[in-house]
N, C-alpha and C positions, 0 to 999 in steps of 0.2 A: 517733293519730299514724301517719302512713302511710308505706308502705316499700314499695321498690322490686319487682318481681317479674319476673322475666324465665322465658319459658313460648315453648316451641318448639312450634308448629305448624304443617300442611300449609297452604301459601299459599292454596291456594280456599278452607280454612276463614276463614283469617283479612280475606278479602277479603268473604265472606259475614257476616261478623261486624262488618266496618266499616260496610259496608252497612247490616245490621240497627240497629247502632248509629246511624248517620244518620238513618235514618228515624224514628227513637224520640227522637231528640234527647237521645242522650247519648254516652256512649265508652265503648269495648271496656273498660276497666280498670275503671268502673262495671259495666258487663256482668256481668263476671266476680267484681267483688266480692260483686256480690249474688248471683249463684250461690254462689258459697264460702261465704258468710254462710247462705243457705238449708240447705244440705248439712250445715251441721254445725253447726245451728242446735240448743240444748238444749230440753230438753223435761224442765223438772225438774232433776232429778240424771244425766240419762241423754240421748246424742245422740238426736236422728230416726233411726227407721232406716226410714221410710217413704220408700224413694227408685223413683224412678219405673223402667224398664225399661230407659232409655236409660241413667241412670246407675248403675246396680247392673252392666252390663254393662263399666264401665270400671276399676271396684272391684277392685283387685287385681290389675291387667292388668299393669303394671310391677313387677318383682323388684328389688331394690334394687341388686344386682350388676349389672342391666342398664343402667343411668344412667347419661346420658355426664358426665362431669365437667367440669367449667370449661375444661382443655386441650382439650378436645374439642371443647366450644362455641365458644373462640376458634378454632383453626383452623379452624373451619367458618366462622364468619365472613370471616376473610381470605378463603378461598377463593373464599367468596362476592362479594366486594366487588372479589377483584382479576379473578374473570374479568368483572362488570359493567363494569368500567372500560378492558379491552381492545375 
């Protein structure tokens, strides 16, 4: 069963991800799903712990208290699209 997930990423990263996905005839969603599947893959009863250096640098970066809530995100979208319409 598929479910929607919203991610906030740097615009440049998004554009590069879209180009990367297009070059491989896939979608950014499928790339993200494949990545998450790989990093959360279980080996028997325990999760894989052999992450690349790039992946390891992001583990634990965000503290739960630092995460923006839904109201912050809605405000961001309103500001973004109001700025584009003017």
